[in-house]
N, C-alpha and C positions, 0 to 999 in steps of 0.2 A: 486407511486414508493417510498415507504418508506423502507429504508434499515437500519438495526441495525449495527453500527460500534463500535467495542470494541478495546481498545488499551492495549497492555501489559505495565507493569510498565516501562520497558526499553524504549519503544517507547514514552510513555507519558512524561517521564523525559526529553528525548532529545527534544521533541516538545516544552515543557515549557521552557527549558533552552535557546533555540534559537528563541523562539517567532515565530514559523512557523505554527501554528495551521491552519490558513486559507489557506496557501499554500498546506499543506498536504490534507486538506479537499477538496480543488478544484481538486487535482490530483486523489483522490479516487472517486470523483463525475464523472470525465472524464473516469476513469477505469470502473465504473458501466455502463456508457453509451456505452462504447466499448464492454463489454461482453454481453450486451443486444442487440447488433446488429447494433448500429449506427457507422458510419465511422468517428471516432474521431482520431485526430492526437496526440497520446500519446505513449511514449516509454515504452512498456510493454513486459515482457518476462516471459514465463512459466519456472519455475525452475525444475531442475532434481536432481537425487541422494538423498542426505540427506534432501533436501528441496522440494522433490516431492509433488505436490499439492499446492504449493505456487506460487505466482507471484511476480515479481520485477517491480516496477515503478521507472524509472530514471528521476529525476528532478534536472538538474544541477549537483552539486557535491553530492547531497543527494539521498539516495536509500531508498525506502519504500518496505518492504517485508510484504506481506499480504496473508491471506488464505481466499478466498471467499467461501461461501456456497450459491449457486444460489437457491436451493430448499427452504431454510429457509430465504433467503434474508438477510444474515448477513455476515459481513466481520470482521475478526480478524486481526488487524495490529500488527504483531509480533515485527518487528524491523524498526526503522527509525534512520538512522545514515549516517555518511559520507562514501563515496565509499570504503575507505581502511579499515574501521572497521565493516562493516555491516555483513560480513559472519563469524565473529569470535565468 
């Protein structure tokens, strides 16, 4: 189960600034398990409108916006930010 995970510059900068790489990686790992069929307790929501095709993972006050491609087993992490700033 090897997935390719890519981060946008904005997401990578936030992760490095706050030292939360392992926390984000664990959330993405649980997301992968959930979309592949396991019953994992993780707060995930499929987004609509301008963000159609993306998913949101809620982890405390932090939101992770990502776009998975199940066929190619890749995930693009577009935004990682605090709740109030993530959709701007």
